[in-house]
N, C-alpha and C positions, 0 to 999 in steps of 0.2 A: 339574929337579924335576918339571915337568909330564910329562916322558917316563915317570918312575917312576909317577906317578898313573895314567897310561893302562895301563902294564904291569901294575900291581897290580890295576886294575879288570878288565882282560882275564882275569887268572888267577882272580879271584873269580867271574866270570861262567862260565868254563869249569868251575870246581869245582861250581857250582850250576846245572847245565844246565837242570834242570826248572823251577826258579824263573825263570831268565832267559827260557826259551822261553815260559812263561805270560805273563810281563810283555810280552815283545816282541809276541806274538800279540794280546794285549788292546789294547795301544797301537796296533798296526798297523791293527786293525779300526776303532778309533775315529778314527784319523787318516784312514784311507781314506774313511770316511763323510763326514767333514768336508771332505776334498779334493773328493770327487764333488759334494757340495752346493755348494761354492765354484765349481766349474766350471760347474754348471747355472746358478747365480745370475749368474755372470759372463757367460754366454751370454745369459741372458734380459735382463740390464740393458744389453747392448751393442746392442740393436736400433736400427738407423738412426742410430747414433752416428758413423758414418763420413762422413756428409754434412758438408761444410765450412761450410754455412750453417745448420746444424741449430738454432741458437739463435734464428733468425728465421723458421723455417718453422712454419706453422700450418695446421690443417685447419678448414674451416667446418662447424659442426654446426647442425642444425635443432632448435629448442626447441619442444616440443609442450606447451602448457598444458592442464590438466585442469579439470574443474569444481571440484575442490578446489585452491585457489590454492597450497597448500603442496606439492602433488604435481606435479612437472614431470619430463618425460622428454625424452631427447635421442636424435636419430638421425643417423647419418652420411650419410644421403641428403639431397640438397638439390634445389630446383626446377631444371629445365633452364635457365631464363633467368638464373639467379643469376651464373655466372661472367662472362657478357657484361655484366650489370648492374654488377658490381663493377669491371670494367675501365673502364667509362664513368663511374661515379659517383665512384670513388676512384682518380684517375690517379696518386696518390702511391705506390700499391702497386707494388713492383718487378716482381713476376710474379704472374699469376693462371693457374692450370692446372685445367681441368676433367678429370675422369678417370672413366671408366666401366669397371667390372670385369664382364666377361661370363663366363658359366658354361655348361658342357655344350655346347660348340661343336663342330660337325662341320667338319673341314678336309680338303680334297683337294689333293694335289699335281698340278699340270697339266703336260703336256708342251708342246712348242713349238706344237702345233696346238690347244691349249686343252682337250685330253681328259684326264680324271682317270686317274692311274696308281697313286696310293696314297691311302688314306683314314686319317684319324686323328681321335681325339676328345680334346679337352682339357677336363677337368672344371673347371679354373681356370687362371689365368695369362694370359688374353687381355684386354688393356686397350686402351681408346680414349682418346687424349689428344692434346695439342698439343706443339709443340717447347718451349713454356714450361715443361713438366714437367721437362725435362732441364736447364733453367736454374735450377731449384730444387733438384733432387736430383742426386747424383753417381753415375750409372751409365755407366761408360766405354763408348765406341763403338770397335769394332775396325775397322770399315770402313763406308763410306757416310756419310750425313749426317743429323743430327737435323732439319735444315730441310726434309727431304723430307716430313715429317709435316704441312707446311702444305697439301699437296695431298691430296685424298681418294683412297682406294683404294691408299695406300702403307702398307707394314708393315715394322717392324724385328723381326728375330728374334734371340734369344739364340744364342750359339755352340752350346750344347747342342741346342736345337731345330733349328737349321739343319743340324746333323750328323744328327739323327734323321730329318729330312724329305728331305735332299738328299745325305747321305753326307759331302761335303766342304763345310765352311762357306764356304771361299774362293770356291766356284763358285756360291753361292746367290744373290748379288746379281743382280737382273734376272730371276730366275725368278718363276713365277706360282703363286698359291694361290687356292683358292675356299673361302669360309666361309659357313656357314649359322648364323645367330645367333638364339637365343631370348632375349627381353628383356622387361622389365617396366617399365611407367610407371603410376604411381598404382595403381589396382586392375586394370589391364589387362595381360594376358600376350599377347605377340605373337611372331611368328617371321617373319624376313625371308626374301625369296628369296635364292638363292645370289649372292654378290658376289665378283668377281674382285679379287685383291690382287696388287700388284707388290712384291717384296722390294727395299727400297732401303737397307738397313743391317743390320749385325750388331753386336749388343751383347755385351759380355763376359758370361760366366756370372754370374748374380745370386748374391751371398753369401747364406748361410743366415740371417743375423741382420738381415733386413729384412722388413717386413710387405708390401712390394711384390714378390711372387714373380713377376716378369715372365717371360713366355715369348714372347708376340707382342704388339707395341705397334702398334696401327692408328691411322692419322690420324683425329683427331676431325673429324666431318663426313661420314665414310664411312657409308653405309647409314642406319640409323635415327637416328644422331646428327646428321643434317641438321635443317633447320628444320621440315620437314613431311613426314610419311609416312603413307600409308594412311588418309587422311581425318581424322586428328585432329592437332591442333596441339600440338606438344611444348612451345613456350614458354607454359606454364601454371603460374602461381605456386602453384596448389593441388596439382599433380602432383609427387610426389617418388618416387624409386626408391632403395632401400637400396644399390644397386650404383653409383649416380651420386653422386660427391662433388666437392669443390673444395678445392684447396690454394692458399695465398697465401704470398708472401714479403714480410714487412714491412720497410720501411726501418729503419735503426738508430735513428732519432730518434723513431719512433712506438711508444708503449707499447701493449701488448695490451689493457689495461683501457680506455684511451681509444678504441681502435678498436672495442671491443665496444659502447661507448655509441653510437658512430656507426652501427654495424650495427643496433642496436635501433631507432634513429630511421629508418633506411633501410627496415627491414622494415615499419614502420607506413605508410610512403609507398607501397610497391609492393603490399602485400597488400590483398585485398578487405576491405571493412568487416566481413564475417562470418567472416573468416579471421584468426586471432590468432597464427599461428606467428611465431616470431622466430628470429634467427640469432646465433651467437657463434663465436669462434675458440678452438681448443684447441691448445696447443703440441705439437710433434712428440714431445717426450720423454714425453708423457702418453698417447699413442695406444696403445702396446703394453700398458699397464696398465689400460686402460678396458674392464673385463669386461662392463659394461652396454651400451655402444654398439657395441663390437666394432671390427674392422678388416678389411682386405681379405684377410689371411691366415687369418682365423677362428681365430687362435691368440693368446690373451691370457693374462696372468698378473697377478693382483692383487698390489699391494704388501703386502697383509696376508699372502698366502701366502708371499711372499719372506721376510717377517719371521719367519713360522712356521718356514720351512726354516733360517733362521739360528739360531733358538732350538734346534731339534732338533740341528743340528750342534754347537752349544756344549754342550748337555746331554750328548750322547753322548761328546764329547771329555772333559767333566768326569767322566763315569762311568769312562772309561778311566784318567784320572789318579787317581781315587779307588781303583781297583783296584790301581794301582801302590803307592799309599800303604799300603793294607791288606796287600799281599803283602810290601812292604819291612819294615814294622813286625812282621809275623809272623816274619820272619827275624832280627829284632833279637836275640832271646835266643841264637840259634845263633851269632851273631857277637860276643857279649858278651866272650868271652875274647880275641878278636882286638883289640877296642877297649881292653880292660884292658892287654894287653901293649904296645900302641902308646902308651898314656898313660904307662905306667911307663918306657918308653924315651924319653919326651920329647915326644911329639906333643901339640900343643895342639888346642883345639876347632876353630879355623878350618882347620887342616890336615886334620883328620878330616872336617869338613864338605865341604871341596874334594874329598877323596877320594870321598866318597859322591855328590857332585854329578857328578863325572867318570863314575862308574859309571852314573848315571842318563842322562847325555848319550850314552854309548855305546849303552845300551838304546834310547833314543829315536831315535838315528841309525839303528840297525838296523831299528827299527819304521817309520821314514819310508821307508826303501828298500823294505821289504816292502809298505807301504801304497801306494807308487807302482806297484808291480807289480800289486797287487790292483785298483787304480783302472784301469789300462790294460786289464786282462782284463775288468773289469766294464763298461767304457764301451759296448761293442757292445750289451750287454743293456739298459743304460740308454737308449741311443739308440732301440732297438726299442720299449721299454716306453713312453717318453714321446714318441716320434715326433719326436726332435730330431736335430740334426746336430752333435753335440759333436765337437771335433777330437780326433784320436788322438795327435797329437804334443804331448801335454800337458807333457812335460819340456822341450820347446823353447820354451815360453811363459814370458817373463820374469815375468809376474804370478804364474804357478803356482810357479815357483822361489822367488820372494820369499815367497809364501804358505807354502811348505814350510819355508823358513829361519825364518820367524816362528813357525810351529807348533813347530819343533824347540826354539827358545829358550824359548817360553812353556811348553810341556809340561815341559821340563827344570826350569824354575823352579817350576812348580806341583807336579809330581810328586816332585821331588827335595829341595825345601827342608825339608819337615816330617820325612821319614825321616832326613835328614842331621842335623837338629837333635836328634831323639830319640837316635840312635845315638851322637852325639858327647858327650852328656851322661851317659853311663853312668859310675857310680862304679867306678873300677878295682878297689878292694878287693872290693866285692860281685860284680863281674863275674868276677874270678879265683877267688872262692869259690863260684861258681855259685849265688848267692843272689838272682838277679834274678827278680822275680815281677811279676804284673800291677800291683801297687800301686807298685812301684819304677819300672817303665817308664812308667807313666801313659799318658794318651792313649786309653785304651780307650773312654771315653765319646765322644770325637771319632770314633773308627772306627765305633762303632755309629751315630752320627748320619750318617756318610757312607753307610753301608749303607742306612739309612732313606731318604736322599736318592736313592740309586740306584733303589730300588724305588718311590718316588713317581713318578719318570719312567717306569719300566718299566710300572707298573700303569696310569698315565694313558694311555700309548700302547696298551696292551692293550684298555682300555675304549673308547678312541676308535676302534680298529680294529673292535671288535665292533659299535659303533653304525653305522659307515660300511657294513660288510658287511650288517647288517640292513636299512639303508635301501636299499642296492642290491638286495637280495632283494625288498624291498617293491616297488621299481620294476618288477622283472622279472616278479613274480607277481601284481601287482595287476590285477584285471579292468579293461580299458580301455573296455568298452562296445561293442567290435567284435571281429571275428575277425581275428587276425594270423597264425595258424598256417598254414603251407604255402601262403602267398600270395606270388607273385613279381610284382614290378613291373618293367616293361620300357618305357623311353622310346622314342618314335617320332616321326617327322616327319609332321605333318598336311599335308593339301593342301586344295585349294579344291573338292573334289568332294562336300562335305557329308558325309553318312553312308555314302557308297559305300565308302570305304576301311575304316571301322570295321566296317561290315556284312560286308565280305569277310574281314577279319581274324578277326572273331568266328566266322564260319562255318568257316574253316580251323582255328582253334584248338579249337573244340568237337568237331571230328572226331578230335582226338588222344586216344588212350587215356591216361587219367590226368588230363585236364582236366575239372573239375567246373563251373566258372563263369568268365565273362569279363566284365570291365567296363572302360570307358574313361573317363578323368577328367583334370582338370588337376592334381589333388593326391590323395594318399592320405588316409585319415581322419586320420592324425597327421602333422603337419609340425613341424619345429623351426625356428621363426622364418622360414618360407619361404612363408607363406600370403598370400593377397590380402586386403587390408582395404579396406572401403568405407563411406562414409556412406550413410544411407538415410532415406527418408521413409515414414511409415506412414499408410495409410488416407486418402490425398488431403491430407495435412497440407501446409501451406505451408513450415514450417521442418523442418530435419532433426531426427532423433530424439535427437541429443545423444550418441550413442555410435557406435562403428564395429563392424562385423560382419565375420567371416571369410567369404569367398565361395569356394565350390568349384563348379566346373562338372563335372557328373557325368551319366552316362547313366542310363537306367531300370533297369539291372542292378546299379547301385552298391549299393543298399540290401540286396538279397539276397546279393550276392557277399561283402560284408563283414559280413553278418548284423547290420545296424543294426535297431533295434527301433522300429516305428511305434506311437505311442501315441494318435494322433488323425489322422483323414483318411485319405488314400491315398498311394501312391507316385507318383512322376513318370511321365508317359506318354512313350513313345518319340518323340523329336523331335530334329531337328538344330538347331533354333532355341530361344531362351529364351522359354518361354510360361507357366511356372508355377514356384512356389518350394516347396521343403521347408525348414523351419526347425527349430532345436532348442529344447529347453525353456528354455535360458538366454536366447535371444532373446525368447521369450514373457514371461519374468520381467522382462527389461530394459525392455520396453514397458509394464510395469505391469499386464499382464493376469492374471486370477486362474486361468484354466484354459486348456489348449491349444485347446479347441474354440472359444474366443472369436476366435482369429486366423484360423480357416478362412474362406476366401472374401474376406478383406480384402486390399487391394492394397498392395504394397511397390514403391517406385521407387528406383532408384539410378543412378549415373553421370550425375548431372544430369538426371534424368527420361528418359534415353535408353531405359532398360529399366523397364517397368511391368508387373507380373504379379501375379496372385492367389496366395495361399498355399493349397496343397492338402493339406498334411500336416505333422505335427510328429513328429520322431524323438526318442527318449529321449537325454538328454545322453550323450556319449562324450568321452573325453579326446582332444581335437583337437591338443594340443601336448604337450611334455614335462611332467613333474610339477613343474617349476619354476613353472608358470603355472596360474592358475585357469581354469575353463571359460569360453570366450568365446561370445558370440552368433554364430550360424552360419546362413548361407544356402546352399542347394544348388539348382542349376538346370541344365537341359540346354543345351548349346551345342557342337556338334561341332567348331567352329573353334578351341575353347580346349582340346581334349583333347591332352595331351602324354604320356600313359603308359597302359599297359594293366595292369590288376590281374587276375592269373590264379590262380584257386583250384585247387590240385592235390590229388590223393589222396596219401597218405603212402607208397604202395608204388611202386617203380620210378621214383622222381623223376628219376634221372639219364637214363633213356631218354626220359622225357617231355620233359625240358629239351632234349635233342638234337633231338627232333621240332619243338619250338617254335623253336629256333634256325634250323632249316632253313626253316620258314615265314617267319620274319622276314627272313632273308637274301634270300629270293626276292622278298619284297615291297619291301625296301629294299636293293638290291644295293650302293649307294654309301654306306650308313649303317652306322657301326660298331655292331655288336650288343653290348649289355651288359644286365645285369639285377642286381637286388638283392632278396633276400627281405625282406618287410615286418618280420618280427621282428628281423632284423639291423639294419635301418634304425632301428628304435625303440631297439635296444640302443646304437646310436651316439650317441643323445641324451645318454647318460650316460658317454661315453668318459672325460671328464676325471675324473669321480667314481671310475670304476673304476681309473684310473691312480693316483689318490690313495689308494684302498683298498690297492692293491698296495704302494705306497710305505710306507704306515703299517704293513702287515704286516712288511715288511722292517725298518723302523726298530724296531718292537716286538720282533722276534726278536733284533736286534742288541743292543738295550738289555737284554733278558733275558739274553743270552749274556754280556755284559760284567758285568751285575749278579751273575751266578752266579760269575764269576771273583772278584768282590769278596767274595762269601760264602765262597768257597773259602779266600780269604786270611784272613778273620776266623776261620773254623773251624780253619785251620792254627794260627793264633796261640793260640787257646783250647786246642787239643790240646797244644801245647808247654807253655803256662802251667800247665795243670791235670793234667799227666801223673802227678805224685805223688798228687794228690787222687784221680784215677781208680784208681791202684794201691791206695790205702788202702780205697776203697769196695769194690773187688773182693775184697780180703782179708777185709773185713767182711761179704761175702756178696751184694754187688750183682750183678744179672744184666746180660747184654749189653743187654737191652731197657731196663733202668734207666739205663744209661750213655748209650745213644742218646737217651733222653728228656731226660736232663740237658743234653745238647748242643743238642737241637732246640728246647726250650721257649723259650729266649732268642731264637732267630731268629724263631720264630712271633710273639713279642711285637713284635719289630722290624718284621716285615712287616705286622702288624695296625696298628701306628702309621702306617706308610707308606700302607696302604689307607685309613685314616681321613682322611689329608690329601689323597690323590690323588683320592678319590671326588668331593668337591665341586668340585675344580678341573676334572676331566674332565667332570662334568655341566654346568658352566657353559659351557665352550668348545664342547661338542658340541650343547648347546641352542642356542647362537648359530649354529652351522653349519647346523642343521636349519631355521632360520628362512628360509633361502634357498629353501625348497621350499614350494609351496602345499599339497602332499600329503606328509605326513611321518609317521614312526613315533612312537609314544610310548616314551620312554626308560624301559624297565622296570628294576625293582630287580635282576632276575636277571642283567642284563648286568654290573652291578657285582659281583654275587656271583661270577659266572664269572671275572671279571678277578682278584678277590682270591684265589679258590680256585686258579686257574692259577698265580699267583705263589707260593702256599704249596707246592703240589705240586713245582714246579720247584726251589724253595729246598730242600725236604726231600731231594729226589733229589741235589742238589748237595752238601749237607753230610753226607749219609749215609756217603760214603766215609771222611771223616776221623773221623766219630763211631764207625763200626763198627771202624775201624782202632784207635782209642784203646780201645774196649771189649774187643777180643780180645787186646790186648797183654798180655804176661806181666808181672804186677805185680812179680815178683822183680827184673826189670831196672830198672824205674822206681824201686824203693825200695832198690836196692843201696847207694847212697851214704849211706843213713840208718843 
C-alpha cells in the first residue's frame, strides 16, 4: 500500500513540476538557513566543552566597586600575587594556574650559535603559565613534558607553530627561540630585553572551539613574570593587568557560592584599607558568553544573541512552511476532481490524508537534500564573514544528521497536515461538478493570517536592518574630534637612548615625499579597551580624585599631527621625560572646575606620586574609545621610553610609493623586527566589526524572509486567480479594464501588508531601541525608517502578485465562462 502512495505522489509531483519546484526551493532555503544557524550555535555553545573537568573549572574575576553601590564592574585581570596567595590560603584547591596572555611579540628562531635566522611576529597566542594549567585543561602533548614549564625560559609550541618556525615539528625540541615582550602592569607599559627560550615540548594543534588559542606556552617566571623586574615590585595588590588571569580547579565537595564568600573575606584581609576591590569565581561555561568582561580570544557571544538566532531560524522555517500551505491549498481546486473520483471509488479521509502527507514528505526530503547542498556551499562564506572555523564535513556530524531528520519530520507535520485536511474534506459531488469555490474550501482567512504573519517577520527584519545600517553609518561618519584620514600607525621597538631613536626616525620619515607629519606615542587617539588607566591626585591633595583617567604618552607633535584642538594653554614642549601634562575637557569637568583656564598651572600626581607635573594645556574633547563608551578623563604627557608606535600623516597621492619608502626606512632601523602597519581609519572601523557582521547577517535574513514571503504571496495570488476566474471573466465582459482587474487583486494584499506593518512597527521599534542602548552615542530612530520598511514590503509584494494579476486580467473571458 505504501509503495502505491509513493508511486502516486511521485506522479503528481512530476505532473505539477512548477508547483513542486517552488515548494522545494522555498523549503530548501528555509531549512538551509535553519541548518546554518544550528551549526553556528552548535559551534558557539561547544567552546571549552571538551575538557573533562569542565564542571569544576573556574576563573577568578576582580570586582571593581564604584561610588554608586549598585554599579559594579568586573575585570578578568587579577593582581600578580593572587595565584600564590590562593595556593597558600586555600590548600583545598586542587589546582591554581596563573596565566598571562601576551600580544604583539617579536620572535626570532636561533641557530646553534645563537644567531637569529628567521623573525616572526605573533599578534596573540603567546601565554605564560605553569604546569598546573595543563592539570586543569586538556590540551594533548605530542612530545616533551608539561613539567618542563617548572623551569624558566622553557617553551611549548603547538605542532602548527613548530612547523611554521622549524619546518618539521619532530625536530623542534631542543631548538632555541628569542622573544621580545611588551607587557602592561597597572598603568605602566613596559618592554623586556630579548629572552632566549628552549623548546621543551610540542602540543597538538589547538581546536577552534576554545578561548585559549595557544601558540607558544612559556614557563611562568620567565622574564617579567618573575618576582621583580626593572625597579618595580610586581607583587602589588593594587596593580592588575587585563592580560593576567587566574584559573582554579575546585574539589567536588566545595560549592562555588561558598568559595566566593571565602574569597570576599580574603580580599578584605589582603587589600589596603583604601582599596576596596574584591574577587569572585566564574564557571568556565560562562566565560564564552561574558561579553562585558571578555576572554583571551576576544571572541564572545551573548546568550541573548544566541536566542535571537534561534528565533530567526524558527521564524524563517515557519515562513517556509506557511508558503507550502498556501501553495498546496492554491492547488486544491485543481485536484478537486481527483479527490472526488477517489472518494467515489472508496477512499476514505485517512487514506487521502496519508496520500497528501506522503507527497509532502517527498517534497520535504528533496528540500532537505537541496538545503544540505546549499549549506555546504555557503559555509565558506559564513566562515569568512563571521571569522569562524565551522567544519565542512557537516553531513558526517551525528548531531547535524539528527537535526535534519527532526526537521524533516517536523516540517512534514507542520506543512502537510493542514493541506491534507482541506483536500480530504472535499465533497465528491461538488468536486465532480466543478462547484468548489472559496466558500466551500474554507480556510481563506487562515491563509491571509499566515501571509500577515510572514510580512510581520519580513518587515521587522527590514526595519531592524535599516536601523543597524544607519547606526553603522553614524559610527563611520561622526566627527571624532581628531584627524583619522591617511594616518598610518607603525609599531616599533624602543630602546634606552632616550629621544635619539625617535629623532632619527622623524628626520628620515619627514624626508620622504608624501609624509606630512610624524608623531610618536604609546597609543593612538582612539583605542578600544587598550588604554592605560590611572588614579590621580589634583593640586597637592592628600586623597586621590575618586576617578580614573586614561593616560597617553605622546610627543610634542601629537597634537598637530592628529589635529587636536587646544582650547586653553599651550601644547607640550619637546622632552624625553615627563615634565608637564595636557588634559581634556572631561577631566576638567570631573574635577568640578568651571572653566579650562582654572586647571592651568595646577599640579597632578599619579603612580603613587612618582610623577608630579603641572597642567599646561587643555584640549577639546575627542572620542578616545569606541562609541560604546562615554568620553573619559584624559591625561597626555611626554615620555620617550613609553612610545610604542609612530603616527605618520600622509598625502593622499602616491600612497603606495610613500609606504614603500617608509618600509625601507623601518627595515633599516629595525633589521630584526617584523614590519607591519595599520591605517588609523581601518583600526577604528575594527571597533565595530561585530556590528558590521550583524548588519550583514540581518541583510541576508531580511532578504531571505522577503523571498519566502513573496512565495507565500504568489501562492495566495494563485489561489485567488483560480477561485475568481469566472468573476474576472464576467467583469471583463461587463467592461472592466486590465487596470481594474489588477487593482481588484492588489487591494486585498495591500490591506494585509498594512496590517502586518502596523504590528511589525512597534515590535521592531522596541527591540531596536533596546539594542541602541548599548551605545553611548546613538542615532534617533526616525519615522522614515519605518516608512521605508513598509514601502519596501508593498513594492516587493506588488511586483510578486503582478504576474498572476495581469495573467488573470488578460485571459480570454470566453474560456473562463464556457461552462456557463
